[in-house]
N, C-alpha and C positions, 0 to 999 in steps of 0.2 A: 373427099379427104383433102386436106390442105397440104400441098406438096411444097410450096415455097412461100416465104413471106419477106417483106421488106419493111423494116421499121424506120420511120422517119422520126428522129428525136433531136431536140436541141440540147439534151443533157449529155454530158460526157459519160459513156458507159463505164461501169465499174468492173475491174478485172475479177474481183472476188465475188460480186453479187450482181447478176443480171436479172432484174425482175421482169422477165418477158412472159407473155401469154401467147400461145400459138393456136388458139381456136377462134375466139372472137374478142376483139379489144379495140378501143378507140385509137390505139397506137400501132395496130398491126393490120396490114391490108393485103388482099390479093393483088396480083400485078397490075391489072387495069386500073384499079382504084389508086394504088400507090403512085403509078406513073402520072395520072392526072393531077394528083396532089403535088407531085414534084414540080410539074409545069406551073401550077397555080402559085406555088411558093416562089418559084424563080421570077414569075411575072410580078408578083407582089414585091419582091426584093428590088426589081428594077424601078417600079413605080415609087417605092419609098426613096430610092436614091435620087430619082428625078426631082421629087418634091423637096428633098433635102438640098439639092443643088439650087433649086429656084429660091429657097429661103436664103441660101448663102448669098446669092447675087443681090437680093433685096437689101441685105444688110451691108453690102459692099465687101463681103469677105469672099476669098477664093476657097471653094470647097471641092475637094476631090475625095469623096468617101469610098469609091470603089477602086481598090488597088488593081494593078495589072494582073497579079496572080488570081485574085478573086474574080475579076472580069473574065479571065480565060476559063477558069473553072466553071463559072456560071454559064458561059456560052457553050462550053463543052456539054453541060447537062442539057441545055436547050437543043443543041444540034444533034445529040446522040440519040439513036433509036434504042429501044429496049433489046436486051440480049438474053436468050435462054442459055443456061449453063448446066451441063450435066456433071454431077459429081460422082466419082467412083472411089469408095473407101476400101482399101485392101487390108483385111485383118488376117494376120498369121495365126493359125491355130496352135494352141499349146498342147502339151501332152494330156493335160486334164480334160481338154475339150472332147476327146474321144471317149471319155468315161461317161457316157450318157446316163441320165437318170440317177446320177449320184449327187446328193446334196438337196436339201429342201428348197433351195432357191432355183434350181434348174428349171422346173416347170414354169415358174414365174418369168424367167428369162425367155423361155420358148414362146410364151404368150406375148411378151414384148416384141419379139421378132415378128410374130404373126400380125400384130397391130402396127408394125412399121415404126416402132418407137424404141429402137435399139441404141442408136447413136444420134445425138443432136449435133449438127454441124452448123456453126455460125461463122460466116465469112466477114472479116473486118477489112476496112480499107486502109491503104497506105497514105491516103490524102485526108486532110481536114475538110470539114464541111465549110464551103465558101461563105455561107450565110452567117454561121455562128463562130467560125474559127476554132471549133472544137471537133472532137472525133465524130465521124459519121456513125450513124446507127448500123447495126449488123444486119446481114441478110441471112435468114436461118431456114433450115429444113431438116427433117428427120431422114436419116439414111435407112433404106429398107434392104433387108437381106435378099439377094437375088440368086446367087449361085455359089458353088464350091468347086474349085479346081485344085486338086491335090491338097496342099496344106493351107491354101489361101481361100478365104471366104470373102466374096465381093458384096459390098453394100452400095446401093445407088441412091442418089437423091437429085433433085433438080431445083434450080434457082432461076429467078428472073431479076435482072439488075440493069442499071444504066451501063452503057458500053464503056464509059470512062470511069467506072466505079473505082478501079485501081485496087486489085486484090492484093492484100498484104499478108494474108494468112488466115487461119481458122481457129476458132475455139471449139473444143470437142467436149461434150458431156456424155459419159457412158451411163446409159440408163439400166444396164444390167446390174445384177447383184454381185458379179465377179469382174475382176479386171480383164481388160482386153488389150492385146498387143497389136498396135497399128503399124503396118509396114509403110504405107504411103497413101496419099490422097491426090487424085488427079481431077482438076476442074477444067472441063473442056467446053468452051463456048461453041454453040451450034451454028455460028456464022463462019466457021472455018478459021477463026482466029487461033493463035498459038495457045495450046493448053498451058495451064499453070500447074506446075508440079510441086508437091509438098512432101518431102521425105520425112517420115516420122520415126520409124524404128524405135518405138517407145511403148511402154505400158501406160495405159490410161486407166486410172483407178475408177472404181464404181462410185457413183454419186452418193451411194449409201455409206461409203467410207469417208468421203470428203466432198464437200460441195464446190470446191474450187474447180474452175474449168481449166482444161489443158490448152496451152497456147502452142500452136505450130506455125512457124513463119514459112514463107515460100523459100525456094531454093536459091534465091538471089542473095548474095552476101553484101553486107554494108559495114564499113567502118563506122564507129559511133557518130562522128560528125556528119556522115553521109546519110544517116537514117532518115527516111521520109517522116515528115511531121506527124503523120497519123500513126506511126509505129513507135515513136519515142517513149511514150509512157509504158506501152506493153513490153518494150525491150527491157526496160528497167524492172518492171513488175515481174517478168519471167525470171530474171536474175535473182531478184530479192526472194522469190519463192523457194529458191534452192539453197539459200545461205544458212538458215537456222540461226539460233542465238546462243548456242552452247548449253542449252538446258533441255530437260525432258528426255524420256526414253523414245527412241525412234521406232516408228511402226513400219511394217514390211512394205506398205504401199507408198511410202513417202520417197521424195527425191531430194532429201536434205544432205548437203555436203558440208561437213564441219570437221574440226581437228581434235585429236586427242593423243595422249601418250600411249605407249604400249604397256598399259597397266592391266591387261587381261591375259597375260601369258601364264600366270600362276593360278592355283586353286587352293588357297590357304584354308578355306572352310572344309575342304575334303581331307586334307592331310598337311601336316607341318612339312613333310618332305616335298610338297608341291608349292611352297612359298617361292616366289621368283621376284627378282629385282624389277622395278618399273624402269623401262627404257624411255628416255626423253624427260625433259623437265629438270635435269640436274647436271652439274658439272661432272659428277662421277660417272653417270651413264647417259651421255648425250645420244640422241637418236632422231631420225626423221619421223614426222608424225603420220598417224594413220587416220582413217575416217572414224569419227565419233559415233558410237552406237547408243550411248546413254543408259546402258543397263545398270541396275542398282549396284552399290558397293558390296563387297564381301563383309561378313559379320566380323571377322577377325582383323581385317585391315580396311579401314574406310577409304584408303587411297587406291585400293585395287578394285577392279570391276569384276563382278561375278561372271562366270562363264556359262551360267544357266540361261535357258531361253534361246530365242532365235538370234543367230548372228546376223545383225542388220548390215546390209549394204544398200546404197541408194537404188531404187527399183530399176532404173535403166541400166545399172551395172550388173544386175543379176538376171541373166537370161536363161536360167537353168530349166525353166518350164517350156521354153520354145523348142520345138523339135529340132534336133541336130545342132542347134547353134552352139551348144557347149557339150558336145559329145564327150570330150576329154574330161571336163569338170564333173559331169554326171558319173563317168566311169571312175574317176578318182574318189569321189564321195562314196560310191558303192564299195570300192576296194577298202576304204578306211572303215566303213561301217559293217561290212560283211566278210570280206576276204581276210583282213588282218586278224579279227577275232577267231576266225576259223583256223588260221595257221597257229595262233596261240593255243588253241584247244588241242591241235594235233601234236604240238611239241611242248610237252609239259616242263621239261628241264630247260630253263632259259640259259643256262651256262653250257649246255651240251654243244660241243663243237663237232666238226666233221672228222671222223677217225682217219681218213686217207683221201687222196685225190679222186679215186674212183667213186667215192661216195658223193662227191660234188657232181661228178658226171651223171649220176643217176637223176639229178634234177632235170636234165635235158633228155635223158633216154627213157626213163621209166616214170618219173614224176613222184609227187608226194601225195599219199591219200589224205583227203580232208573229210572230216565229219560234216554232215549237212548243217548249214547255218542259215538262219532266216535272212533272206535277201540275196543269197548266193546264186539262186536260179536266175534272178534278174541280172546279176553281174555276169553270169556265164553268157547270156545273150549279148551283152555289150562287148566282152572281150573273149571270144571263143578261142583265141590263141593262147590264153592262159589256163582256163578251166575246162577240163574235159569231163563230161558225164560218163560214168562207168555203169552205175546202177542206181536204183532209187535211193539207196542209203549212203552212197559214196561218190565223191567227186575226186578228180585228180588234178593237182596243181602241177602242170607240165610246162616248163619254160622252153621257148625256142632258143636254139643255140645262137649266141651273139655272133655277129658277122666276123669280128676279129678272130674268134676261136674257131669258127667254121672254116676260115681261110687258113689259119695256122694255129693249131692247138697249143703250141709251146712258145708262141711269140711273147707272151707276157713274162716269160722267165728270163728273157734276154735283156742285157743292158742297153743295146741299141734301140730297142722298142721303148724303153723308159725315156731315152733322149728324144726319140721321134715324137712320142706323145706329149712331151713338154712343149713342142711347137705345133703339133697338129692333133692334140687330143682334147680332153674335156676342159682343161684349165690352162689355156695358152697365155693367161694373163699374169701368171706368177713369176715367170722368168724375167730376170733383169741383167743388164751388163754390169760386170765388175769394174768399177772405176777407182776404188780405194782398197788398199791393202796395207796392213793386216785388218781382218774383220774384228771390230770391237763393239761390244754391246753398249747400248745407251742406258741400260737399266742400272739401278743403284747397286754398286758392288757390296755395300754394307748389308744389303738384303739378299742378293742373289749370288754373290760370290764373284771371283775375278772376272772382269769383262772381256779378257782376251780370248779369242777363238783358239781352239785346238788345231784348226787347220793352219798349219804353219807353212812357211816358204819351202821347207825341206819336204813336207808331205806332198805339196803340189808338184814340185820339180821332180820328185821321185816318180810320180804318176805320169809325168810328161817324158820320162825316159831320158832326161838330160838334153832334150832337143831345144827347149826354150827355158829362159828364166821366167820367174813370175812377172818381173817388170816388162819383159819383152811380150809376154802373152797378154798383159793388160794393154800395152801400147798398141798391139795388133788387134785389139778387141776380140779376143778369143777365149776369155773366161767369162762365164755366166753363172748366176746363182739363183736358187729359190731359197729365200731367207725368211723363215718363220720363227727364228730364235726369240726375238724380243716380244713378239706377239703371243707366243704360247707359254713362255717360261713362267710368267706370274700365275698360271693356272695349273702348273704341274702338280704341286702338292694337293691342291683342291681336288683335282680329278683322281689322283691316286688314293684319296681317302674313300672313294667310292668302290663298290665291288665290281670285279670282273672287267677291269679296264686299267690303263696306265697312260702316261703322256710324257713327252720330252719337249724341250725346245730343239729345233732342228735347222740345219743348213745343208743344202744339197748343191754341190759344185759340179759344173760341166765345162768341158773343153770343146771348142769348135774345131772340127776337123777341116781339112782342105776340101772335103766333099760337101760342106755345109750341113753336116750332121753333128748332133751333140753327143759327146761321150761323157757319161757320168764318171767322175774321178774320186769323189769323196762325199761321205755323209757324216755330219757331225751331230751327235745326240747329247743333250745336256740335261742334267737334273740339277736344279738350283740348290744352294745351301739351305739347310734347315737348322733348327735349334739343336738337333742331335747328330746331324751328319754334315760333312763338308760337301761342297759342290762336286758333282761327278760329271765328267764329260769324256767322250772318246770319239775318235775318227775311224770310220770304216771305209775301206777302199776295195775295188774289184780285183786288184792285182795281187792278191795274197795267194801265192802258189802252194797252198795247203788246204786241206779239207775244212779245217776249223774256220779259217779266215773266210773261205768261200761261203760257208753257211752263215756266218755272222753278217756278211755283206747282204745275203738274201733277207735275213731278218731285219737288218737296218732299212732295206728298201720297203719292207712292209710298214715299218713305223713312219718313214718319210712319206710313203704313199697315203697312209691314213691321215697324216697332217694335211697333205694337199687336198684330199677328199673333203675334209672338214672345212678348210678355207674356201675351196671351190663352192661348196654348197651354201655356206653362210655369207660369204663376202662377194665373190665373183658373180654368184647366181642370185641369192636372195636379196642381199643389201643393195648391190649396185643396179639391179634391174627391178625386181618386184617392189621393194620397200620405197626406193627413191622415186620410182615412176608414180606411185600412189599420191605423192605430194603434188606432182604436176597435174594429175587428174582432178584432185580436189580443188586446187586453185583455179584451174581452167573453168570448171563448172560454176564456181562462185563469182568469177570476175569477167569471163568472156561470154558474151551473148551467143546463143545458138546460131545467130545470123552473122557472127563475126567471122571473117575469112580465116583467121588464125585458129579459131576454135574448130572450124570445119577442116582445116589442114591436119590438126592434131588428133581429132576425134577417132579416126580409124586406128590410131596407134595406142588408144586408151581402152578399147573395147575389152570387156571381160576381166581386166586386170584386177579390179577391186574385188570381184567375186572369188577369184582364185587366191588372192591374198587373205581374204576372210577365212577361206577353207584352210589355208596354211596356218593361220593363227589358232584355228580350232583343233587341228589334228597333227600338224607337222612340226611347227616351231614352238608349240606350247609345252608347258611343264608335263613331262611324261609322254610327250609325243614322239613321232618317228625319229626326228633328228636327235633328240636327247638320248633315246634308248639305243641308237645304232651308230652314232658318229662320235669321233674321238673326243671332242670337248664335253660330251655328255650333258649333264644338267646345267653346265655353265656355257652352253653353246651361244645363247643369245646375249649373255654378258660379253662374251668374246666378240660377238658381232658388233656390239656397241663400242668396244675398245677399238676395233678396226675402223669403224665409222669416224671415231674421234681422231685417230692417228693417220689414217690413210685416205679418207674420202674427201674429195673437193671437186666441185662441178667443173672447173676449168680443165681438169685432166680426164674427164669422162668421154670426151670425143675420142675417136680412134686415133687420129694423128697425134693429139696431145698425150694420150696414154702411151703410145709407142715411144714418143720422144722422152717422156718422163722416166721410162724404164731403160732408156739407152738403147732401145731396139730399133731406133730410126733417128735420122737427123734431117733437118730441113735442107732441101737442095732444089733450087728453082729449075735446074736442068733435068731433074728426075721426073718420072711419071708420078702424078699426083702431088708433086712438090716435095716428096720424101724419098730418101735413100735408106733402104733397110740395112741394118747392121748384119743380119743373117738373110741372105737373098732368098733362100728356100725356107721361108717362114710362112707356111700355108695360111694360118689364121690372118696374119697381117696382109699378105699378098692379095688374098681373095677379099678380105675385109675392106681394103682400100678401093677395090673396084666398086663395091657396094656403097661405101662412104661417098665416093666421088659422084656416083649416080644420084644418091640422095641429095647431095649438095647442089647439083645442077637443077634438079626438080624444085628444091626449096628456093633457090636463087630466082628462077623464073617466076615462081609464085609470089615471092615477097616483092620483087620489083614491079610486078603488075599492080599490086595494091598500094605499094609505098614507093612511088617514083621519086619522092624527095624525102630526105631524112627528117625534115621538120614534121612530116605526117606521123612518124613514129613517136616523136616527143609529144605530139598533140593527141595521140590516141590514149585516152584516159583508161579505157578497159585494158588495153595491152600493158600499160605501165602498172596498173593495179595488180594484174595477174603476176607479173614478174616480181613485183615487190612482195606479194603474198607468198610466192614460192620460197623466197628467202626468209621473210620475217615470221611467217606462220608454219611453213612446211619444214624449215630447218632453223628453228629459233636459236639453238645453241651455237650455230655457225653464221648467224645473220650478219655479223660485223666483220667477217673475214674479208681481207682486201682482194681476194682472188675472184670474187663473184664478178662475172662480166657485166659491164654497163649495158643499158639498152637505149642507145641514142641514134644509131645509124642502121642502115639496111644490113651492113656486114655484121653488126652486133646481133641483130635479130636472126640472121641466117645461121650464125654460129650456134646460138642457143637452140634454135629449132632442130638443126641437124643433129646436135648432141642428143636431144631428147628422143628423136625418131630413131637414131642409131641404137641407143641403149634399149629401146623397146622392141626393136626388130633384129638387126644384125647381131648385136652383142648377146641378147638373150638366146637367139637361135644357136649361136656358137657354143654356149655353155649348157644348153638344155637338151637339144634333140639328138645328141650322140650318147646320152647317158646309158642307155641299154647296150648299145654297141660296145662301149668301152668298159662299163662297170657291171654289166649283166653277168659277166664271169668275174666274181668278186676278188679272186686272187690277183687279178690285174690291177684293180683299184679298191683295195680294202677300205672300208669306211671307218674301221676302228682297229686298234692294236690292243689286245687284251692282257698281254704279259710283258714284263720288262725284258731287256736284253740279258741273256745268261751271264755275260761277263760282269754286268753291274751287280747281279745277285752274288756272284762269286766274291767280288770285292767287298760286299757288305757282309760276308761270312756265311751266306746261304749256299753251301756247296751242293746241296741236294738238287736244286734246280739246274745247276750247271752240269751235274753228273747225268741227269736225264737227257739234257741237250747233247752231251757228249756221246751217250749211248745210242740215241736215236734222234738225230737232228730234225728229221721230217716231222716227228711228233711235236717238237717244240714249235715248228712253223705252223702246224695246224692249230695248236692252242693259241697262237698269236692272232690268227685270222678271226674274223667275226664268228659268233656262234651260229648254229643252224637257224635259230629263229631270227636273229639279226639279219643274216644273209638273205633268207627267203622273203622276209618282209620288204627289205630294201629292194631286192630284185623285182618284186611285184610292183612296187611303187615306181621304180625307174622305168619299167616297161610302159607303164601308163603315161608317165611324164614325157616319154620319148615319142608319144603317139600323136599323129596329126589327125584332126577331126575331118570327117567327110566334106564339110563345107568350110574348111580353113580359108582364111583370106590372106593372101600372100602380098609381100611388099612389091608394089608396082603392078599388081595383078588386076585389081578391080577399080573401075572409074566410079568415084563417088557421085551421087546425084547432083550435088551443088557444083561440082567441078564441070559436069556436063553442060550446065546452064551457060557457062562462059566459054566462048570460042577459043580465046587465047589460053585459058587454063586447061581446057580439054586437049589442045594441041601439045601443051607442055607435058601433060601427063602421058600422052601417047608416045612422046619421045622417051619419057622415063620408062614406060613399059617396054619399049623397044630395046633400051639399054640393058634392062634386067634380063631380057631374053638373050642378048648377046653375051652377057656374063655367064650364062649357062654353058655356052659353047666354049668360052675361054677356060672355065673350070675343067670341063671335060678334057680339053687339050692339055692342060697342065697335068692332070692326073695320068695322062698317057705318056708324058715326057720322062723318059728313063733317067735324064740328068737330074731330075728333082727327086732325090732319094727319100725325102721325108713324106712323099705322097705317092710314090710309084716304086714297086719292087715286088719280089716274090713274097706272096702271102700278105701283103700290106693292104689295109683298108684305105681306099682312096679318100682324100679329104673333100667331102661334099657338104659339110655343115653350113657353108655359106653359098651353096648353090640355091638360087632364089626359089624355085618351085618344087612341088612334091606331090606325089599321089598320097591318098590317105594311108595311115598306118605308121609302123615303126620303120622309117626309111633312112634315117641319118642324113637327111637333106631338107631343104625348104626353109625360107625365112618368112614366118607369119608377120603381118602388120604389127601385131601387138603381143603382149605377154598374156596369152590366153590359157596357159597351162603351167 
């Protein structure tokens, strides 16, 4: 059996079509023959040059036909002895690999394994052939299946090659009928030379699906102009193979990264009620781009893409078939396909609310019986904490008590907890310093009514008890606001036209106490003018020393909380992390080579994001999905998200320091730690976040200056410049001409851009995601929707009946305002899964990437990064034990651990994954 071959060829090998024969061929040799021919060719080369030199002297010309580089390469080949190389190919088993004897191609693949023709590995050189000046021929061998250890199947092969061949990487052909997931390849010379490592972490398609060979480069990183000559064409070919041309429907095995608008959120062919606006591509609804899938258009709207068929993501972004790698994604998909339909079957009346608070408690004490649903058994094995089997015909949906309710059942009811969670809860990005007063809307008063806020000087000073004037409070930086008035007001009448929901524009005002805690002092709710009714607005405050005022304040908090929940989920979470990160992922794969050091720096922070985003487009943010049915903007949720993108999003304020400064929550101070002085010293999100941000910046600074010691190298790097240009021009085309985009000319420019992207994908996302069940699992604390209007508005409109019911039994009015039973239980189930860490989660600063380990300086820099992240864990613990920090330490308070770097699997309320993996 032929174990290794060396092909000597004067022709440049084609990336797309290698016409090799591996049994008997005039161009393929066993090692002894091939080595003899190498020596013969080299001798012939020298004789030819000598002859050419003699001819040159006879004609009186000076001839120097052999360059120094060629001479060295030829002499290396003459002087080098042959080396045998052992190749080990590690294949990670997928879930389907355990299902033996399934599929008509499985026996064929087993035969291929027995014959030793499973994976064809072809080693290519990083050097050019010194004789021809073209790429060297490849050295090829079949990898034979040898053993299985856990989930890893080892394939081995052997090669014989010249010692100075210069391994640049491998081409892999998968001879099986199904795709294979390659973890890595190790090429170990048997002369004790240093092994060559090739990290793959990629699906390799079957040759029966596509004849193109997969390219994998070694773990050594190169800037474009540093690329060895033998790799230059393959570097560009590998990039070109991932770009696509904007046409055709994508196939599941492809690795094509291309752009498209969000034109697949609606389903007009199914129902007129599921028609949705296209986000992106217009001034009315600007939006960052998503990955193009190429599915056919809908019948009713040629500009909208049908939602039928497989939701494509580039194959390397979809790891759902690899064991454990996307535990959370698989769980979420199972919940959406099995658990949610089961809940909908159990609760027939979609408007049915909870009759009293003890009925809410039963979700944690007794659970909800669920009818059997196909796929629920599988889901139960994934999340035993949610589904409990009782008998063959019944399952129980039983929620674990969220930590904040477990510690203090009535904490959600208190105003101080509202203020605390504004700084240390799920959405610490909504609060901003008040710098101007009075508050005035920027919306058109001809359409929406008078722009002046109902929160007047008298209202504020009354709540301050005469201790400070408004001017003094602003000057002392003690007034803060969450202002969703202008963002929500244009959607109020649209949302109110829907059933079982309502909406207001809102402002929530806070006062900073001497103990660095926030005290809510006013909530303003506004209904805009309409053709039949004037504008309505009213201010509610906590210090109404009567029962009616106290209950109206509680209802106002429900409305304000629902608004914050919607903005948190749509803007702070989805838009600013998931949607915008997808543009960076697409551009990086299209413009940065897999061997580019910046690609290798960013890649850990991009893993799995496109898959979870595709799942979100399919079930969560799509027309009729979870967000629309359970959150306050309802069917206009994504339109509202587009408006927020237009008005609020800009890349230069996405970094943590810039975000804090833009909201007035910090000022630059060279004498302060991290160069920033916080406006509220006890601001847990900001305080812990700056620790993480500074650690990221030190790591990125070390990395960037290693590869770019001079700024001209950044300007010279055409791949890097093309990537950053494409992020702006193709990823955010409606904003491409904004003046605030950072330039990319110096090391500091690059460090700032990279730190922002890494922070958003890691720390920012962790802060707004992994506490969702802890804080919103008990939905009265963070209702996602308010279903009925304020009783006083109804009274002013002449509907005395609604007010009378409130007057008679205010608790009933509160329960009607909360989400319905089906809305609450569905959202609680999803939040439990979204808050879950996978068993093999990859944490920020936790795992050394294979390419970083190849470089001594980069490895040392990462070890420093890892050490700093471990130190941060201790600092966070110490802060949470400091009784002076009342926003994170106190009786019944959940400690702020969302930015504590590492975590055990499960719903822990801590841990910063590298990427947006759920």
